[in-house]
PDB file of the backbone (N, CA, C, O) and the ligand in Angstrom, with CONECT records:
HET     ZN  A 101       1
ATOM      1  N   UNK A   1      -9.082  11.833  12.169  1.00  0.00           N
ATOM      2  CA  UNK A   1      -9.043  10.995  10.966  1.00  0.00           C
ATOM      3  C   UNK A   1      -9.956  11.584   9.899  1.00  0.00           C
ATOM      4  O   UNK A   1     -11.046  12.081  10.182  1.00  0.00           O
ATOM      5  N   UNK A   2      -9.477  11.511   8.682  1.00  0.00           N
ATOM      6  CA  UNK A   2     -10.280  12.102   7.610  1.00  0.00           C
ATOM      7  C   UNK A   2     -10.404  11.110   6.465  1.00  0.00           C
ATOM      8  O   UNK A   2     -10.336  11.485   5.294  1.00  0.00           O
ATOM      9  N   UNK A   3     -10.585   9.848   6.811  1.00  0.00           N
ATOM     10  CA  UNK A   3     -10.588   8.812   5.779  1.00  0.00           C
ATOM     11  C   UNK A   3     -11.988   8.538   5.237  1.00  0.00           C
ATOM     12  O   UNK A   3     -12.168   7.714   4.341  1.00  0.00           O
ATOM     13  N   UNK A   4     -12.977   9.238   5.792  1.00  0.00           N
ATOM     14  CA  UNK A   4     -14.343   8.977   5.339  1.00  0.00           C
ATOM     15  C   UNK A   4     -14.539   9.411   3.891  1.00  0.00           C
ATOM     16  O   UNK A   4     -14.054  10.461   3.469  1.00  0.00           O
ATOM     17  N   UNK A   5     -15.250   8.594   3.151  1.00  0.00           N
ATOM     18  CA  UNK A   5     -15.491   8.863   1.738  1.00  0.00           C
ATOM     19  C   UNK A   5     -16.940   9.294   1.576  1.00  0.00           C
ATOM     20  O   UNK A   5     -17.848   8.688   2.146  1.00  0.00           O
ATOM     21  N   UNK A   6     -17.145  10.339   0.798  1.00  0.00           N
ATOM     22  CA  UNK A   6     -18.514  10.742   0.498  1.00  0.00           C
ATOM     23  C   UNK A   6     -19.012   9.970  -0.722  1.00  0.00           C
ATOM     24  O   UNK A   6     -18.232   9.363  -1.456  1.00  0.00           O
ATOM     25  N   UNK A   7     -20.334  10.010  -0.917  1.00  0.00           N
ATOM     26  CA  UNK A   7     -20.915   9.337  -2.078  1.00  0.00           C
ATOM     27  C   UNK A   7     -20.291   9.882  -3.357  1.00  0.00           C
ATOM     28  O   UNK A   7     -19.973   9.128  -4.277  1.00  0.00           O
ATOM     29  N   UNK A   8     -20.119  11.200  -3.403  1.00  0.00           N
ATOM     30  CA  UNK A   8     -19.572  11.811  -4.622  1.00  0.00           C
ATOM     31  C   UNK A   8     -18.155  11.312  -4.897  1.00  0.00           C
ATOM     32  O   UNK A   8     -17.809  10.998  -6.036  1.00  0.00           O
ATOM     33  N   UNK A   9     -17.346  11.241  -3.851  1.00  0.00           N
ATOM     34  CA  UNK A   9     -15.974  10.750  -4.029  1.00  0.00           C
ATOM     35  C   UNK A   9     -15.983   9.310  -4.517  1.00  0.00           C
ATOM     36  O   UNK A   9     -15.222   8.932  -5.408  1.00  0.00           O
ATOM     37  N   UNK A  10     -16.850   8.527  -3.921  1.00  0.00           N
ATOM     38  CA  UNK A  10     -16.905   7.124  -4.306  1.00  0.00           C
ATOM     39  C   UNK A  10     -17.258   6.987  -5.784  1.00  0.00           C
ATOM     40  O   UNK A  10     -16.655   6.194  -6.507  1.00  0.00           O
ATOM     41  N   UNK A  11     -18.238   7.767  -6.221  1.00  0.00           N
ATOM     42  CA  UNK A  11     -18.643   7.677  -7.624  1.00  0.00           C
ATOM     43  C   UNK A  11     -17.547   8.202  -8.540  1.00  0.00           C
ATOM     44  O   UNK A  11     -17.345   7.689  -9.641  1.00  0.00           O
ATOM     45  N   UNK A  12     -16.838   9.236  -8.073  1.00  0.00           N
ATOM     46  CA  UNK A  12     -15.789   9.822  -8.903  1.00  0.00           C
ATOM     47  C   UNK A  12     -14.666   8.827  -9.158  1.00  0.00           C
ATOM     48  O   UNK A  12     -14.092   8.783 -10.246  1.00  0.00           O
ATOM     49  N   UNK A  13     -14.360   8.025  -8.130  1.00  0.00           N
ATOM     50  CA  UNK A  13     -13.226   7.104  -8.243  1.00  0.00           C
ATOM     51  C   UNK A  13     -13.672   5.656  -8.430  1.00  0.00           C
ATOM     52  O   UNK A  13     -12.899   4.725  -8.201  1.00  0.00           O
ATOM     53  N   UNK A  14     -14.917   5.476  -8.846  1.00  0.00           N
ATOM     54  CA  UNK A  14     -15.454   4.124  -8.957  1.00  0.00           C
ATOM     55  C   UNK A  14     -14.660   3.281  -9.954  1.00  0.00           C
ATOM     56  O   UNK A  14     -14.372   2.114  -9.689  1.00  0.00           O
ATOM     57  N   UNK A  15     -14.309   3.863 -11.091  1.00  0.00           N
ATOM     58  CA  UNK A  15     -13.568   3.119 -12.116  1.00  0.00           C
ATOM     59  C   UNK A  15     -12.208   2.687 -11.578  1.00  0.00           C
ATOM     60  O   UNK A  15     -11.773   1.557 -11.798  1.00  0.00           O
ATOM     61  N   UNK A  16     -11.542   3.599 -10.869  1.00  0.00           N
ATOM     62  CA  UNK A  16     -10.240   3.272 -10.280  1.00  0.00           C
ATOM     63  C   UNK A  16     -10.400   2.186  -9.214  1.00  0.00           C
ATOM     64  O   UNK A  16      -9.591   1.264  -9.110  1.00  0.00           O
ATOM     65  N   UNK A  17     -11.459   2.326  -8.435  1.00  0.00           N
ATOM     66  CA  UNK A  17     -11.724   1.338  -7.389  1.00  0.00           C
ATOM     67  C   UNK A  17     -11.874  -0.049  -7.999  1.00  0.00           C
ATOM     68  O   UNK A  17     -11.277  -1.013  -7.519  1.00  0.00           O
ATOM     69  N   UNK A  18     -12.672  -0.147  -9.058  1.00  0.00           N
ATOM     70  CA  UNK A  18     -12.951  -1.445  -9.660  1.00  0.00           C
ATOM     71  C   UNK A  18     -11.741  -2.004 -10.390  1.00  0.00           C
ATOM     72  O   UNK A  18     -11.584  -3.221 -10.493  1.00  0.00           O
ATOM     73  N   UNK A  19     -10.892  -1.131 -10.894  1.00  0.00           N
ATOM     74  CA  UNK A  19      -9.732  -1.611 -11.643  1.00  0.00           C
ATOM     75  C   UNK A  19      -8.537  -1.866 -10.733  1.00  0.00           C
ATOM     76  O   UNK A  19      -7.486  -2.315 -11.190  1.00  0.00           O
ATOM     77  N   UNK A  20      -8.702  -1.577  -9.439  1.00  0.00           N
ATOM     78  CA  UNK A  20      -7.623  -1.831  -8.499  1.00  0.00           C
ATOM     79  C   UNK A  20      -6.543  -0.769  -8.518  1.00  0.00           C
ATOM     80  O   UNK A  20      -5.443  -0.992  -8.012  1.00  0.00           O
ATOM     81  N   UNK A  21      -6.851   0.405  -9.106  1.00  0.00           N
ATOM     82  CA  UNK A  21      -5.844   1.458  -9.229  1.00  0.00           C
ATOM     83  C   UNK A  21      -5.725   2.307  -7.965  1.00  0.00           C
ATOM     84  O   UNK A  21      -4.794   3.101  -7.826  1.00  0.00           O
ATOM     85  N   UNK A  22      -6.671   2.134  -7.051  1.00  0.00           N
ATOM     86  CA  UNK A  22      -6.636   2.951  -5.840  1.00  0.00           C
ATOM     87  C   UNK A  22      -5.610   2.404  -4.848  1.00  0.00           C
ATOM     88  O   UNK A  22      -5.391   1.195  -4.771  1.00  0.00           O
ATOM     89  N   UNK A  23      -4.987   3.307  -4.093  1.00  0.00           N
ATOM     90  CA  UNK A  23      -4.109   2.835  -2.999  1.00  0.00           C
ATOM     91  C   UNK A  23      -4.930   2.079  -1.956  1.00  0.00           C
ATOM     92  O   UNK A  23      -6.113   2.365  -1.773  1.00  0.00           O
ATOM     93  N   UNK A  24      -4.313   1.123  -1.277  1.00  0.00           N
ATOM     94  CA  UNK A  24      -5.039   0.260  -0.323  1.00  0.00           C
ATOM     95  C   UNK A  24      -5.833   1.060   0.709  1.00  0.00           C
ATOM     96  O   UNK A  24      -6.958   0.681   1.033  1.00  0.00           O
ATOM     97  N   UNK A  25      -5.283   2.145   1.228  1.00  0.00           N
ATOM     98  CA  UNK A  25      -5.993   2.932   2.242  1.00  0.00           C
ATOM     99  C   UNK A  25      -7.283   3.496   1.668  1.00  0.00           C
ATOM    100  O   UNK A  25      -8.307   3.568   2.347  1.00  0.00           O
ATOM    101  N   UNK A  26      -7.211   3.894   0.406  1.00  0.00           N
ATOM    102  CA  UNK A  26      -8.376   4.463  -0.259  1.00  0.00           C
ATOM    103  C   UNK A  26      -9.441   3.378  -0.477  1.00  0.00           C
ATOM    104  O   UNK A  26     -10.631   3.598  -0.252  1.00  0.00           O
ATOM    105  N   UNK A  27      -8.988   2.226  -0.912  1.00  0.00           N
ATOM    106  CA  UNK A  27      -9.921   1.108  -1.126  1.00  0.00           C
ATOM    107  C   UNK A  27     -10.636   0.768   0.174  1.00  0.00           C
ATOM    108  O   UNK A  27     -11.835   0.492   0.185  1.00  0.00           O
ATOM    109  N   UNK A  28      -9.893   0.794   1.250  1.00  0.00           N
ATOM    110  CA  UNK A  28     -10.466   0.459   2.549  1.00  0.00           C
ATOM    111  C   UNK A  28     -11.563   1.465   2.909  1.00  0.00           C
ATOM    112  O   UNK A  28     -12.632   1.092   3.390  1.00  0.00           O
ATOM    113  N   UNK A  29     -11.276   2.732   2.667  1.00  0.00           N
ATOM    114  CA  UNK A  29     -12.266   3.776   2.959  1.00  0.00           C
ATOM    115  C   UNK A  29     -13.506   3.574   2.092  1.00  0.00           C
ATOM    116  O   UNK A  29     -14.629   3.776   2.554  1.00  0.00           O
ATOM    117  N   UNK A  30     -13.305   3.177   0.844  1.00  0.00           N
ATOM    118  CA  UNK A  30     -14.435   2.918  -0.052  1.00  0.00           C
ATOM    119  C   UNK A  30     -15.255   1.742   0.463  1.00  0.00           C
ATOM    120  O   UNK A  30     -16.485   1.785   0.477  1.00  0.00           O
ATOM    121  N   UNK A  31     -14.558   0.692   0.886  1.00  0.00           N
ATOM    122  CA  UNK A  31     -15.266  -0.484   1.403  1.00  0.00           C
ATOM    123  C   UNK A  31     -16.095  -0.116   2.625  1.00  0.00           C
ATOM    124  O   UNK A  31     -17.219  -0.587   2.795  1.00  0.00           O
ATOM    125  N   UNK A  32     -15.524   0.732   3.474  1.00  0.00           N
ATOM    126  CA  UNK A  32     -16.261   1.164   4.667  1.00  0.00           C
ATOM    127  C   UNK A  32     -17.517   1.932   4.275  1.00  0.00           C
ATOM    128  O   UNK A  32     -18.585   1.746   4.858  1.00  0.00           O
ATOM    129  N   UNK A  33     -17.369   2.793   3.283  1.00  0.00           N
ATOM    130  CA  UNK A  33     -18.528   3.568   2.824  1.00  0.00           C
ATOM    131  C   UNK A  33     -19.598   2.627   2.270  1.00  0.00           C
ATOM    132  O   UNK A  33     -20.781   2.770   2.581  1.00  0.00           O
ATOM    133  N   UNK A  34     -19.176   1.670   1.452  1.00  0.00           N
ATOM    134  CA  UNK A  34     -20.133   0.735   0.853  1.00  0.00           C
ATOM    135  C   UNK A  34     -20.849  -0.087   1.916  1.00  0.00           C
ATOM    136  O   UNK A  34     -21.994  -0.500   1.732  1.00  0.00           O
ATOM    137  N   UNK A  35     -20.155  -0.322   3.042  1.00  0.00           N
ATOM    138  CA  UNK A  35     -20.738  -1.142   4.102  1.00  0.00           C
ATOM    139  C   UNK A  35     -21.925  -0.453   4.760  1.00  0.00           C
ATOM    140  O   UNK A  35     -22.769  -1.109   5.370  1.00  0.00           O
ATOM    141  N   UNK A  36     -21.992   0.889   4.635  1.00  0.00           N
ATOM    142  CA  UNK A  36     -23.100   1.584   5.300  1.00  0.00           C
ATOM    143  C   UNK A  36     -23.857   2.498   4.357  1.00  0.00           C
ATOM    144  O   UNK A  36     -24.578   3.389   4.806  1.00  0.00           O
ATOM    145  N   UNK A  37     -23.703   2.292   3.046  1.00  0.00           N
ATOM    146  CA  UNK A  37     -24.427   3.135   2.103  1.00  0.00           C
ATOM    147  C   UNK A  37     -25.063   2.272   1.009  1.00  0.00           C
ATOM    148  O   UNK A  37     -24.445   2.033  -0.028  1.00  0.00           O
ATOM    149  N   UNK A  38     -26.291   1.805   1.234  1.00  0.00           N
ATOM    150  CA  UNK A  38     -26.974   0.937   0.254  1.00  0.00           C
ATOM    151  C   UNK A  38     -27.109   1.606  -1.110  1.00  0.00           C
ATOM    152  O   UNK A  38     -27.097   0.927  -2.137  1.00  0.00           O
ATOM    153  N   UNK A  39     -27.235   2.916  -1.127  1.00  0.00           N
ATOM    154  CA  UNK A  39     -27.363   3.626  -2.401  1.00  0.00           C
ATOM    155  C   UNK A  39     -26.144   3.399  -3.277  1.00  0.00           C
ATOM    156  O   UNK A  39     -26.264   3.129  -4.472  1.00  0.00           O
ATOM    157  N   UNK A  40     -24.969   3.511  -2.669  1.00  0.00           N
ATOM    158  CA  UNK A  40     -23.742   3.341  -3.445  1.00  0.00           C
ATOM    159  C   UNK A  40     -23.547   1.878  -3.834  1.00  0.00           C
ATOM    160  O   UNK A  40     -22.998   1.590  -4.897  1.00  0.00           O
ATOM    161  N   UNK A  41     -23.990   0.957  -2.986  1.00  0.00           N
ATOM    162  CA  UNK A  41     -23.896  -0.465  -3.332  1.00  0.00           C
ATOM    163  C   UNK A  41     -24.755  -0.743  -4.557  1.00  0.00           C
ATOM    164  O   UNK A  41     -24.326  -1.440  -5.476  1.00  0.00           O
ATOM    165  N   UNK A  42     -25.971  -0.198  -4.571  1.00  0.00           N
ATOM    166  CA  UNK A  42     -26.860  -0.387  -5.718  1.00  0.00           C
ATOM    167  C   UNK A  42     -26.244   0.230  -6.968  1.00  0.00           C
ATOM    168  O   UNK A  42     -26.296  -0.346  -8.055  1.00  0.00           O
ATOM    169  N   UNK A  43     -25.665   1.403  -6.793  1.00  0.00           N
ATOM    170  CA  UNK A  43     -25.024   2.083  -7.917  1.00  0.00           C
ATOM    171  C   UNK A  43     -23.870   1.240  -8.447  1.00  0.00           C
ATOM    172  O   UNK A  43     -23.713   1.067  -9.656  1.00  0.00           O
ATOM    173  N   UNK A  44     -23.072   0.723  -7.529  1.00  0.00           N
ATOM    174  CA  UNK A  44     -21.920  -0.089  -7.908  1.00  0.00           C
ATOM    175  C   UNK A  44     -22.363  -1.329  -8.685  1.00  0.00           C
ATOM    176  O   UNK A  44     -21.751  -1.696  -9.688  1.00  0.00           O
ATOM    177  N   UNK A  45     -23.430  -1.965  -8.212  1.00  0.00           N
ATOM    178  CA  UNK A  45     -23.932  -3.156  -8.894  1.00  0.00           C
ATOM    179  C   UNK A  45     -24.390  -2.814 -10.312  1.00  0.00           C
ATOM    180  O   UNK A  45     -24.094  -3.543 -11.259  1.00  0.00           O
ATOM    181  N   UNK A  46     -25.108  -1.708 -10.452  1.00  0.00           N
ATOM    182  CA  UNK A  46     -25.555  -1.287 -11.782  1.00  0.00           C
ATOM    183  C   UNK A  46     -24.365  -0.987 -12.677  1.00  0.00           C
ATOM    184  O   UNK A  46     -24.330  -1.375 -13.845  1.00  0.00           O
ATOM    185  N   UNK A  47     -23.406  -0.300 -12.114  1.00  0.00           N
ATOM    186  CA  UNK A  47     -22.218   0.094 -12.870  1.00  0.00           C
ATOM    187  C   UNK A  47     -21.510  -1.152 -13.393  1.00  0.00           C
ATOM    188  O   UNK A  47     -21.167  -1.233 -14.573  1.00  0.00           O
ATOM    189  N   UNK A  48     -21.295  -2.122 -12.504  1.00  0.00           N
ATOM    190  CA  UNK A  48     -20.588  -3.335 -12.910  1.00  0.00           C
ATOM    191  C   UNK A  48     -21.378  -4.117 -13.950  1.00  0.00           C
ATOM    192  O   UNK A  48     -20.800  -4.697 -14.870  1.00  0.00           O
ATOM    193  N   UNK A  49     -22.704  -4.132 -13.803  1.00  0.00           N
ATOM    194  CA  UNK A  49     -23.542  -4.835 -14.769  1.00  0.00           C
ATOM    195  C   UNK A  49     -23.414  -4.202 -16.148  1.00  0.00           C
ATOM    196  O   UNK A  49     -23.316  -4.899 -17.158  1.00  0.00           O
ATOM    197  N   UNK A  50     -23.416  -2.866 -16.178  1.00  0.00           N
ATOM    198  CA  UNK A  50     -23.317  -2.157 -17.456  1.00  0.00           C
ATOM    199  C   UNK A  50     -21.950  -2.377 -18.073  1.00  0.00           C
ATOM    200  O   UNK A  50     -21.834  -2.649 -19.268  1.00  0.00           O
ATOM    201  N   UNK A  51     -20.903  -2.256 -17.245  1.00  0.00           N
ATOM    202  CA  UNK A  51     -19.546  -2.461 -17.757  1.00  0.00           C
ATOM    203  C   UNK A  51     -19.379  -3.895 -18.248  1.00  0.00           C
ATOM    204  O   UNK A  51     -18.743  -4.138 -19.274  1.00  0.00           O
ATOM    205  N   UNK A  52     -19.949  -4.835 -17.513  1.00  0.00           N
ATOM    206  CA  UNK A  52     -19.847  -6.230 -17.909  1.00  0.00           C
ATOM    207  C   UNK A  52     -20.496  -6.481 -19.254  1.00  0.00           C
ATOM    208  O   UNK A  52     -19.936  -7.178 -20.100  1.00  0.00           O
ATOM    209  N   UNK A  53     -21.675  -5.914 -19.455  1.00  0.00           N
ATOM    210  CA  UNK A  53     -22.368  -6.056 -20.727  1.00  0.00           C
ATOM    211  C   UNK A  53     -21.550  -5.431 -21.846  1.00  0.00           C
ATOM    212  O   UNK A  53     -21.418  -6.001 -22.929  1.00  0.00           O
ATOM    213  N   UNK A  54     -21.007  -4.262 -21.575  1.00  0.00           N
ATOM    214  CA  UNK A  54     -20.253  -3.552 -22.610  1.00  0.00           C
ATOM    215  C   UNK A  54     -19.009  -4.336 -22.995  1.00  0.00           C
ATOM    216  O   UNK A  54     -18.643  -4.391 -24.169  1.00  0.00           O
ATOM    217  N   UNK A  55     -18.359  -4.942 -22.008  1.00  0.00           N
ATOM    218  CA  UNK A  55     -17.134  -5.680 -22.300  1.00  0.00           C
ATOM    219  C   UNK A  55     -17.436  -6.951 -23.085  1.00  0.00           C
ATOM    220  O   UNK A  55     -16.645  -7.377 -23.927  1.00  0.00           O
ATOM    221  N   UNK A  56     -18.582  -7.546 -22.800  1.00  0.00           N
ATOM    222  CA  UNK A  56     -18.952  -8.750 -23.536  1.00  0.00           C
ATOM    223  C   UNK A  56     -19.297  -8.426 -24.983  1.00  0.00           C
ATOM    224  O   UNK A  56     -19.088  -9.234 -25.888  1.00  0.00           O
ATOM    225  N   UNK A  57     -19.828  -7.228 -25.176  1.00  0.00           N
ATOM    226  CA  UNK A  57     -20.325  -6.869 -26.502  1.00  0.00           C
ATOM    227  C   UNK A  57     -19.250  -6.267 -27.390  1.00  0.00           C
ATOM    228  O   UNK A  57     -19.434  -6.197 -28.605  1.00  0.00           O
ATOM    229  N   UNK A  58     -18.140  -5.834 -26.824  1.00  0.00           N
ATOM    230  CA  UNK A  58     -17.166  -5.110 -27.635  1.00  0.00           C
ATOM    231  C   UNK A  58     -15.760  -5.275 -27.070  1.00  0.00           C
ATOM    232  O   UNK A  58     -15.559  -5.973 -26.077  1.00  0.00           O
ATOM    233  N   UNK A  59     -14.810  -4.639 -27.699  1.00  0.00           N
ATOM    234  CA  UNK A  59     -13.448  -4.600 -27.204  1.00  0.00           C
ATOM    235  C   UNK A  59     -13.404  -3.845 -25.880  1.00  0.00           C
ATOM    236  O   UNK A  59     -14.357  -3.150 -25.528  1.00  0.00           O
ATOM    237  N   UNK A  60     -12.306  -3.979 -25.151  1.00  0.00           N
ATOM    238  CA  UNK A  60     -12.168  -3.217 -23.892  1.00  0.00           C
ATOM    239  C   UNK A  60     -12.486  -1.740 -24.098  1.00  0.00           C
ATOM    240  O   UNK A  60     -12.121  -1.140 -25.108  1.00  0.00           O
ATOM    241  N   UNK A  61     -13.174  -1.177 -23.115  1.00  0.00           N
ATOM    242  CA  UNK A  61     -13.658   0.186 -23.260  1.00  0.00           C
ATOM    243  C   UNK A  61     -12.534   1.207 -23.161  1.00  0.00           C
ATOM    244  O   UNK A  61     -11.630   1.079 -22.335  1.00  0.00           O
ATOM    245  N   UNK A  62     -12.606   2.217 -24.012  1.00  0.00           N
ATOM    246  CA  UNK A  62     -11.700   3.358 -23.808  1.00  0.00           C
ATOM    247  C   UNK A  62     -12.103   4.111 -22.541  1.00  0.00           C
ATOM    248  O   UNK A  62     -13.238   4.005 -22.076  1.00  0.00           O
ATOM    249  N   UNK A  63     -11.166   4.865 -21.998  1.00  0.00           N
ATOM    250  CA  UNK A  63     -11.392   5.511 -20.703  1.00  0.00           C
ATOM    251  C   UNK A  63     -12.609   6.419 -20.691  1.00  0.00           C
ATOM    252  O   UNK A  63     -13.275   6.546 -19.663  1.00  0.00           O
ATOM    253  N   UNK A  64     -12.910   7.051 -21.817  1.00  0.00           N
ATOM    254  CA  UNK A  64     -13.980   8.042 -21.776  1.00  0.00           C
ATOM    255  C   UNK A  64     -15.363   7.416 -21.649  1.00  0.00           C
ATOM    256  O   UNK A  64     -16.314   8.102 -21.275  1.00  0.00           O
ATOM    257  N   UNK A  65     -15.492   6.142 -21.949  1.00  0.00           N
ATOM    258  CA  UNK A  65     -16.820   5.544 -21.834  1.00  0.00           C
ATOM    259  C   UNK A  65     -17.283   5.433 -20.384  1.00  0.00           C
ATOM    260  O   UNK A  65     -18.380   5.887 -20.059  1.00  0.00           O
ATOM    261  N   UNK A  66     -16.475   4.842 -19.506  1.00  0.00           N
ATOM    262  CA  UNK A  66     -16.897   4.838 -18.089  1.00  0.00           C
ATOM    263  C   UNK A  66     -17.109   6.241 -17.544  1.00  0.00           C
ATOM    264  O   UNK A  66     -18.011   6.462 -16.736  1.00  0.00           O
ATOM    265  N   UNK A  67     -16.290   7.187 -17.976  1.00  0.00           N
ATOM    266  CA  UNK A  67     -16.442   8.557 -17.485  1.00  0.00           C
ATOM    267  C   UNK A  67     -17.812   9.107 -17.873  1.00  0.00           C
ATOM    268  O   UNK A  67     -18.500   9.721 -17.058  1.00  0.00           O
ATOM    269  N   UNK A  68     -18.194   8.881 -19.114  1.00  0.00           N
ATOM    270  CA  UNK A  68     -19.515   9.348 -19.557  1.00  0.00           C
ATOM    271  C   UNK A  68     -20.613   8.680 -18.749  1.00  0.00           C
ATOM    272  O   UNK A  68     -21.610   9.304 -18.385  1.00  0.00           O
ATOM    273  N   UNK A  69     -20.411   7.415 -18.480  1.00  0.00           N
ATOM    274  CA  UNK A  69     -21.409   6.680 -17.713  1.00  0.00           C
ATOM    275  C   UNK A  69     -21.540   7.266 -16.319  1.00  0.00           C
ATOM    276  O   UNK A  69     -22.646   7.473 -15.820  1.00  0.00           O
ATOM    277  N   UNK A  70     -20.398   7.530 -15.698  1.00  0.00           N
ATOM    278  CA  UNK A  70     -20.418   8.125 -14.350  1.00  0.00           C
ATOM    279  C   UNK A  70     -21.118   9.476 -14.395  1.00  0.00           C
ATOM    280  O   UNK A  70     -21.931   9.791 -13.526  1.00  0.00           O
ATOM    281  N   UNK A  71     -20.804  10.263 -15.400  1.00  0.00           N
ATOM    282  CA  UNK A  71     -21.423  11.577 -15.512  1.00  0.00           C
ATOM    283  C   UNK A  71     -22.933  11.449 -15.652  1.00  0.00           C
ATOM    284  O   UNK A  71     -23.692  12.184 -15.020  1.00  0.00           O
ATOM    285  N   UNK A  72     -23.353  10.517 -16.476  1.00  0.00           N
ATOM    286  CA  UNK A  72     -24.786  10.334 -16.690  1.00  0.00           C
ATOM    287  C   UNK A  72     -25.479   9.870 -15.420  1.00  0.00           C
ATOM    288  O   UNK A  72     -26.565  10.344 -15.085  1.00  0.00           O
ATOM    289  N   UNK A  73     -24.850   8.947 -14.723  1.00  0.00           N
ATOM    290  CA  UNK A  73     -25.482   8.440 -13.508  1.00  0.00           C
ATOM    291  C   UNK A  73     -25.446   9.471 -12.393  1.00  0.00           C
ATOM    292  O   UNK A  73     -26.354   9.526 -11.564  1.00  0.00           O
ATOM    293  N   UNK A  74     -24.395  10.292 -12.370  1.00  0.00           N
ATOM    294  CA  UNK A  74     -24.346  11.377 -11.389  1.00  0.00           C
ATOM    295  C   UNK A  74     -25.495  12.346 -11.646  1.00  0.00           C
ATOM    296  O   UNK A  74     -26.119  12.841 -10.707  1.00  0.00           O
ATOM    297  N   UNK A  75     -25.768  12.612 -12.914  1.00  0.00           N
ATOM    298  CA  UNK A  75     -26.862  13.520 -13.256  1.00  0.00           C
ATOM    299  C   UNK A  75     -28.183  12.957 -12.756  1.00  0.00           C
ATOM    300  O   UNK A  75     -29.028  13.693 -12.245  1.00  0.00           O
ATOM    301  N   UNK A  76     -28.358  11.648 -12.905  1.00  0.00           N
ATOM    302  CA  UNK A  76     -29.582  11.010 -12.419  1.00  0.00           C
ATOM    303  C   UNK A  76     -29.693  11.159 -10.911  1.00  0.00           C
ATOM    304  O   UNK A  76     -30.748  11.499 -10.375  1.00  0.00           O
ATOM    305  N   UNK A  77     -28.569  10.894 -10.237  1.00  0.00           N
ATOM    306  CA  UNK A  77     -28.572  10.995  -8.778  1.00  0.00           C
ATOM    307  C   UNK A  77     -28.840  12.419  -8.310  1.00  0.00           C
ATOM    308  O   UNK A  77     -29.389  12.623  -7.228  1.00  0.00           O
ATOM    309  N   UNK A  78     -28.459  13.402  -9.114  1.00  0.00           N
ATOM    310  CA  UNK A  78     -28.603  14.802  -8.710  1.00  0.00           C
ATOM    311  C   UNK A  78     -30.050  15.267  -8.811  1.00  0.00           C
ATOM    312  O   UNK A  78     -30.403  16.325  -8.291  1.00  0.00           O
ATOM    313  N   UNK A  79     -30.882  14.483  -9.475  1.00  0.00           N
ATOM    314  CA  UNK A  79     -32.275  14.895  -9.627  1.00  0.00           C
ATOM    315  C   UNK A  79     -33.000  14.762  -8.290  1.00  0.00           C
ATOM    316  O   UNK A  79     -32.984  13.695  -7.676  1.00  0.00           O
ATOM    317  N   UNK A  80     -33.639  15.851  -7.837  1.00  0.00           N
ATOM    318  CA  UNK A  80     -34.319  15.831  -6.538  1.00  0.00           C
ATOM    319  C   UNK A  80     -35.370  14.734  -6.451  1.00  0.00           C
ATOM    320  O   UNK A  80     -35.601  14.184  -5.374  1.00  0.00           O
ATOM    321  N   UNK A  81     -36.002  14.413  -7.555  1.00  0.00           N
ATOM    322  CA  UNK A  81     -37.075  13.430  -7.520  1.00  0.00           C
ATOM    323  C   UNK A  81     -36.542  12.010  -7.346  1.00  0.00           C
ATOM    324  O   UNK A  81     -37.272  11.118  -6.914  1.00  0.00           O
ATOM    325  N   UNK A  82     -35.266  11.801  -7.685  1.00  0.00           N
ATOM    326  CA  UNK A  82     -34.705  10.458  -7.636  1.00  0.00           C
ATOM    327  C   UNK A  82     -34.211  10.094  -6.238  1.00  0.00           C
ATOM    328  O   UNK A  82     -34.220   8.925  -5.854  1.00  0.00           O
ATOM    329  N   UNK A  83     -33.787  11.090  -5.489  1.00  0.00           N
ATOM    330  CA  UNK A  83     -33.213  10.823  -4.172  1.00  0.00           C
ATOM    331  C   UNK A  83     -33.855  11.749  -3.141  1.00  0.00           C
ATOM    332  O   UNK A  83     -33.884  12.965  -3.332  1.00  0.00           O
ATOM    333  N   UNK A  84     -34.362  11.188  -2.067  1.00  0.00           N
ATOM    334  CA  UNK A  84     -34.935  12.046  -1.025  1.00  0.00           C
ATOM    335  C   UNK A  84     -33.846  12.907  -0.393  1.00  0.00           C
ATOM    336  O   UNK A  84     -32.708  12.461  -0.246  1.00  0.00           O
ATOM    337  N   UNK A  85     -34.187  14.130  -0.022  1.00  0.00           N
ATOM    338  CA  UNK A  85     -33.191  15.003   0.590  1.00  0.00           C
ATOM    339  C   UNK A  85     -32.733  14.453   1.927  1.00  0.00           C
ATOM    340  O   UNK A  85     -33.521  13.850   2.656  1.00  0.00           O
ATOM    341  N   UNK A  86     -31.481  14.652   2.251  1.00  0.00           N
ATOM    342  CA  UNK A  86     -30.956  14.144   3.500  1.00  0.00           C
ATOM    343  C   UNK A  86     -29.449  14.146   3.461  1.00  0.00           C
ATOM    344  O   UNK A  86     -28.859  14.476   2.432  1.00  0.00           O
ATOM    345  N   UNK A  87     -28.814  13.786   4.556  1.00  0.00           N
ATOM    346  CA  UNK A  87     -27.347  13.784   4.624  1.00  0.00           C
ATOM    347  C   UNK A  87     -26.719  12.933   3.532  1.00  0.00           C
ATOM    348  O   UNK A  87     -25.676  13.298   2.989  1.00  0.00           O
ATOM    349  N   UNK A  88     -27.338  11.799   3.200  1.00  0.00           N
ATOM    350  CA  UNK A  88     -26.757  10.903   2.213  1.00  0.00           C
ATOM    351  C   UNK A  88     -26.759  11.517   0.823  1.00  0.00           C
ATOM    352  O   UNK A  88     -25.906  11.199  -0.006  1.00  0.00           O
ATOM    353  N   UNK A  89     -27.729  12.405   0.570  1.00  0.00           N
ATOM    354  CA  UNK A  89     -27.836  13.015  -0.754  1.00  0.00           C
ATOM    355  C   UNK A  89     -26.986  14.262  -0.868  1.00  0.00           C
ATOM    356  O   UNK A  89     -26.797  14.787  -1.966  1.00  0.00           O
ATOM    357  N   UNK A  90     -26.473  14.740   0.243  1.00  0.00           N
ATOM    358  CA  UNK A  90     -25.680  15.956   0.222  1.00  0.00           C
ATOM    359  C   UNK A  90     -24.327  15.711   0.889  1.00  0.00           C
ATOM    360  O   UNK A  90     -24.126  16.039   2.059  1.00  0.00           O
ATOM    361  N   UNK A  91     -23.411  15.129   0.123  1.00  0.00           N
ATOM    362  CA  UNK A  91     -22.069  14.881   0.682  1.00  0.00           C
ATOM    363  C   UNK A  91     -21.427  16.192   1.132  1.00  0.00           C
ATOM    364  O   UNK A  91     -21.602  17.243   0.515  1.00  0.00           O
ATOM    365  N   UNK A  92     -20.681  16.090   2.223  1.00  0.00           N
ATOM    366  CA  UNK A  92     -20.057  17.294   2.744  1.00  0.00           C
ATOM    367  C   UNK A  92     -19.123  17.930   1.741  1.00  0.00           C
ATOM    368  O   UNK A  92     -18.515  18.961   2.030  1.00  0.00           O
TER     369      UNK A  92
HETATM  370 ZN    ZN A 101     -22.722   6.489  -0.624  1.00  0.00          ZN2+
END
């Protein structure tokens, strides 16, 4: 079986996951990852909070806004000082 999702994959498809655009099998794999990865749960909560604020403050976001957000947060996660080295920080 190769249904395991890495942190990077989860972050890459986070917008699709939240919008329900992912196929059910993919969503299930994401849910499994979230069940054992507190880092991604925290990230997801922050992401939803930011998107929620943005939607309240303006019209529905164009696609490039979430993408920029993901890119920015990925950059933060990539900083060695932000995340201790380990399997969770280095997706296969
Ligand atoms: Zn993760």
